Every structure is written in structure tokens, then in C-alpha cells.
C-alpha positions in Angstrom: 0.0 0.0 0.0 1.5 3.3 -1.2 0.6 5.4 1.9 2.4 2.9 4.1 5.3 2.7 1.8 5.7 6.5 1.9 5.0 6.8 5.6 8.6 7.4 6.7 9.1 10.2 4.1 5.9 11.8 5.2 6.8 11.7 8.9 10.3 13.0 8.1 8.5 16.0 6.5 6.6 16.5 9.8 3.3 15.1 8.5 1.2 12.7 10.5 -1.0 10.2 8.8 -4.4 8.8 9.6 -7.1 7.2 7.4 -10.9 7.2 8.1 -13.4 4.8 6.6 -17.0 3.7 7.0 -15.8 0.1 7.6 -16.1 -1.6 10.9 -13.2 -1.9 13.4 -13.0 -5.6 12.6 -12.7 -5.0 8.9 -10.1 -2.3 9.4 -8.2 -4.5 11.8 -8.1 -7.3 9.2 -7.1 -4.9 6.5 -4.2 -3.5 8.7 -2.9 -6.9 9.4 -3.1 -8.0 5.8 -1.2 -5.0 4.5 1.0 -4.4 7.6 -0.5 -0.9 8.1 1.2 0.9 11.0 -0.7 4.3 10.9 -4.1 4.8 12.5 -7.2 3.5 10.7 -10.3 5.1 12.1 -13.7 3.5 11.9 -16.6 5.8 11.2 -19.1 3.0 11.1 -22.2 5.2 10.8 -20.5 7.8 8.5 -21.1 10.6 11.0 -17.7 12.2 10.6 -17.7 11.6 6.9 -21.1 13.4 6.7 -19.9 16.3 8.9 -17.0 16.9 6.5 -19.5 17.0 3.6 -17.9 14.2 1.6 -20.6 11.5 2.0 -21.4 9.9 -1.3 -25.2 10.0 -1.2 -25.6 8.5 -4.7 -25.6 4.9 -3.4 -28.4 5.8 -1.0 -30.4 7.1 -4.0 -29.9 3.9 -5.9 -31.5 2.0 -3.0 -34.5 4.3 -2.8 -37.6 4.9 -5.0 -35.5 6.5 -7.7 -33.3 3.3 -8.2 -34.3 2.9 -11.8 -34.2 6.6 -12.7 -31.7 6.9 -15.7 -30.1 10.0 -14.0 -29.4 8.0 -10.8 -28.1 5.1 -12.9 -25.7 7.4 -14.7 -24.5 8.9 -11.5 -23.9 5.5 -9.9 -21.8 4.5 -12.9 -19.7 7.7 -12.7 -19.5 8.4 -8.9 -19.6 4.9 -7.4 -18.7 1.8 -9.5 -20.2 0.2 -12.6 -20.1 -3.3 -11.2 -22.3 -2.2 -8.3 -25.1 -1.0 -10.6 -24.7 -4.0 -12.9 -24.9 -6.5 -10.1 -28.2 -8.4 -9.6 -27.6 -8.3 -5.8 -28.9 -5.2 -4.0 -26.9 -6.1 -1.0 -23.8 -5.0 -2.8 -25.2 -1.5 -2.9 -26.2 -1.7 0.8 -22.7 -2.8 1.6 -21.1 0.3 0.2 -23.8 2.7 1.4 -22.1 5.3 3.6 -18.9 5.5 1.5 -17.2 9.0 1.1 -15.9 10.5 -2.0 -12.2 9.4 -2.0 -9.7 12.0 -1.2 -7.1 13.5 1.1 -7.2 16.4 3.6 -4.0 18.2 4.5 -4.2 19.9 7.9 -1.9 22.5 9.4 -0.5 22.4 12.9 -3.7 23.9 14.3 -5.9 21.2 12.7 -7.2 23.6 10.0 -7.6 22.2 6.5 -4.8 23.7 4.4 -5.5 21.9 1.2 -7.6 19.0 -0.1 -7.5 16.5 -3.0 -10.7 14.8 -3.9 -12.0 12.8 -6.9 -15.6 12.7 -8.2 -15.1 9.5 -10.1 -15.0 6.6 -7.5 -12.5 4.6 -9.5 -9.9 7.4 -9.8 -7.5 7.9 -6.8 -4.8 10.5 -6.5 -1.6 8.7 -5.5 0.1 9.6 -2.3 3.3 10.5 -4.2 1.3 12.8 -6.4 -0.1 14.6 -3.4 3.5 14.9 -2.0 4.7 16.5 -5.2 1.9 19.0 -5.2 2.6 19.8 -1.6 6.3 20.3 -2.4 7.5 17.3 -0.4 10.6 15.7 -1.9 10.3 12.1 -3.0 13.0 9.5 -2.3 15.1 8.8 -5.5 13.1 7.5 -8.4 14.4 6.2 -11.7 14.6 9.4 -13.7 15.6 10.7 -17.1 18.3 13.3 -16.9 19.5 15.7 -19.6 21.6 18.8 -20.1 22.3 21.3 -22.8 24.2 24.6 -23.0 21.1 26.3 -21.7 19.7 24.1 -18.9 19.7 20.8 -16.9 16.6 18.7 -16.4 15.4 15.6 -14.5 12.1 14.0 -15.5 10.4 11.2 -13.5 7.0 9.7 -12.7 5.6 10.3 -9.2 4.8 6.5 -9.1 6.8 3.7 -10.7 3.8 1.4 -10.2 0.2 2.3 -11.2 -3.1 0.6 -11.4 -6.6 1.3 -12.8 -7.7 4.8 -11.8 -4.3 6.0 -10.6 -4.0 9.8 -10.8 -0.2 10.4 -10.9 2.2 13.0 -12.2 5.2 13.2 -14.4 7.5 15.8 -12.9 10.2 17.7 -14.6 12.8 19.5 -12.5 14.5 22.2 -14.5 17.6 24.3 -13.7 18.4 27.0 -16.2 22.1 27.7 -16.6 23.5 31.1 -15.4 22.0 34.1 -17.3 19.6 31.8 -19.1 15.8 31.8 -19.0 13.0 29.6 -20.4 9.5 30.7 -21.1 6.4 30.3 -19.0 2.7 30.3 -19.9 1.7 33.4 -21.7 4.9 33.7 -23.7 3.3 31.8 -26.6 1.3 34.9 -27.3 4.6 36.6 -28.1 5.9 33.9 -30.4 8.0 32.0 -27.9 8.0 28.2 -27.1 6.7 27.7 -23.5 8.4 24.8 -21.7 6.1 21.8 -21.6 6.0 18.0 -21.6 4.2 17.0 -24.8 3.1 13.4 -24.2 2.0 11.1 -27.0 -1.6 9.9 -26.9 -2.1 6.6 -24.9 -4.9 4.1 -25.1 -4.9 3.6 -21.4 -3.7 6.9 -19.9 -5.2 10.4 -20.3 -3.2 13.6 -19.7 -4.4 16.7 -17.9 -3.2 20.2 -18.4 0.3 21.0 -17.4 0.8 22.6 -13.9 3.3 25.4 -13.7 4.7 27.4 -10.8 4.4 31.2 -10.8 6.8 32.8 -13.4 8.5 36.1 -13.3 8.3 39.0 -15.8 11.6 39.5 -17.7 12.4 42.6 -19.7 14.1 41.5 -22.9 15.9 44.7 -23.7 16.9 44.0 -27.4 13.2 43.9 -28.3 11.9 45.9 -25.3 9.6 42.9 -24.4 8.2 42.0 -21.1 7.7 38.2 -21.0 6.9 35.5 -18.4 10.0 33.4 -17.8 11.8 31.1 -15.3 15.4 31.9 -14.4 15.7 29.9 -11.1 15.2 26.1 -10.6 11.5 25.1 -10.9 9.3 22.0 -11.4 6.4 21.5 -13.8 3.9 18.7 -13.4 2.1 16.7 -16.1 -0.8 15.0 -14.3 -2.1 11.7 -15.8 -4.9 9.3 -15.1 -4.9 5.6 -15.9 -8.2 4.4 -17.5 -10.7 3.1 -14.9 -13.7 2.0 -16.8 -14.8 -1.6 -16.5 -14.1 -2.1 -20.2 -10.5 -0.8 -19.9 -9.9 -2.7 -16.7 -10.8 -5.9 -18.5 -8.3 -5.0 -21.3 -5.6 -4.2 -18.8 -5.8 -7.6 -17.2 -3.3 -8.8 -19.8 -0.8 -6.0 -19.3 2.0 -5.8 -16.8 3.6 -2.5 -17.8 2.6 0.8 -19.4 5.1 2.7 -21.6 4.5 6.4 -22.0 6.5 8.5 -24.5 6.7 12.2 -25.2 9.0 15.2 -25.6 10.2 17.9 -23.4 9.9 21.1 -25.5 11.4 24.4 -24.6 13.1 27.5 -25.8 15.9 29.2 -23.9 17.4 32.7 -24.2 20.1 34.8 -22.5 20.3 38.5 -22.3 21.2 38.9 -26.0 20.3 35.7 -27.9 17.2 33.6 -28.2 18.1 30.0 -29.2 16.0 27.8 -31.5 13.3 25.7 -29.8 14.4 22.3 -28.6 12.6 18.9 -28.3 14.1 16.2 -26.1 12.4 12.7 -26.3 11.5 11.0 -23.0 10.0 7.6 -22.3 8.8 6.1 -19.0 7.9 2.5 -18.4 5.6 2.0 -15.4 4.8 -1.3 -13.7 1.1 -2.1 -13.8 -0.4 -3.5 -10.6 -3.8 -5.2 -11.0 -6.5 -4.2 -8.5 -7.2 -6.3 -5.5 -10.9 -6.4 -4.7 -10.6 -8.7 -1.7 -12.4 -7.0 1.2 -12.0 -8.4 4.7 -15.2 -8.5 6.8 
């Protein structure tokens, strides 16, 4: 379990970990023993705390009520719960998961105040612990990375997770360090004819790619042309978020796959105080181990 695997790194960053579930104490105890979980697993058996935080998934309850056959309810169950629950001929499956929350993570500050939150609407999609760590600026332990350098910059590209499964929401990170007196372009510079640095990933049958995430850039005055453009001159990191397909159809296809290979190009244009160099494209390829979902649920 990734959260357990990353526990030492999280604790080293001063972050405590606890998980809350609608499952019974017995179920959680069996789960903790099976996966050797050492952080607290809290049982919210009547979903009172889950409801208080406003993250109770009420769609399951609707599917058990008088609107069970309503097409809108059916569509919501497919999207926000799980297709196999709606397809099942056994209503007890729906009753069993009644009370589940929308999956996600709260990050609290030292005073117990929510500082940030990461939640998914689609039940099958889960943001990985490593992805949350990257977004929170927490350094990950060494991961197999692609490293490159040129006369203008050095970069290191790596996936947040070397192992993914159906519905994994992970990121490909690129750490960039421009050389002295060099800059590369941030979002908005494309309107002035410059190549914004980005990771351009090739389409994948099983992985979809979200919009790039950029840190705040600075405005640079390029004196030769009297231009004011958004750039990066100091080390920075960009994130390309990606989601592994989670539909029942794709899950069936992925049963025969043990690895996913993702390819793309790091594209950028660098300039110094006098010269703008031609745009550059550097090919990158990542191979991720694919771990099949384990549906066993202790009772």
C-alpha cells in the first residue's frame, strides 16, 4: 500500500497520517494486518464524521430508494460509485457500500485547520500519495529518472509513481535548472511567439493527460526587443498529471498488461540577455509497472 510505503518520508517532512473509513473496526483490523499498516485506521461506522466533512457519497443511497431505476441515478452510480455495483443483480452490494465517502485527502496544518484537499468525483480514480506529495512540495525519495543537459539548462524527469493501477492519478514531474544568465518561457509567452516549456506526451490508449501545472513565473524585460515576457530563471518544477483508465471495459483489457510505456517530448526555448536560441525537443520515455486491482475486502 503506497501510503504505508511513503509513511517514513511523510513523517520526516513533519506530516502525521491517519485514514478514516466507513468500515467496521473488525474490517479495518483485518485490513491493517493483511497490508501491515502501522498508521491509525479510524472506523466511522455510521459515516457521521464523513457526513460532517461534507464528503458523504449519497448516490448509493439514492440507488437504494424509490429512484433506483431513474436513468439519471443510474448514470450517477456509474460515474460516482462503481459500474459493477449497478450491474450486479444483488442489491446487498449497494447496501454494503452505502455510507462511503468520495475518495480523497485532507492536509491539515499544525492547528488542525484544512490547508488543502485533494478529492475525486469518479469513484474509480484515486490520486496517489506520491502525487499529493509532489503537489505539496514534499521531496520524494530517489526515483528512476531521465536526466538531460544542454548549454542552456539541466533537467530531470520522473513519474511520481513507478507502479500504477486502474484509476491511478499520478504526475510526471520535470525539475528544470536554467544555466546562469539563461531563462526559459512560462505560460503566456506563446502569445509573443516563444515556445513555452512543456511536456508533450503522445496519446495513450490507457492513460489520459491533464493540463500542465506550472509554478508562478516572473516577468523578464528582454531589452533587445523591449519585451516583457513570463520566464523562469531559477530552478523550478512542472507537473504533467495523468490518469490511468478506470472504466470496466479498460480494466478488462488491462488484465493482460504488466507494464505501461509512456512517451513524449520535453519542449522548450531558452534565451540569454542577448540571444534567443531555437526551440528544442528532447524525447522522453517512461515504463511504469502495472499492478492489478485487488478487490478482496475483509469482513
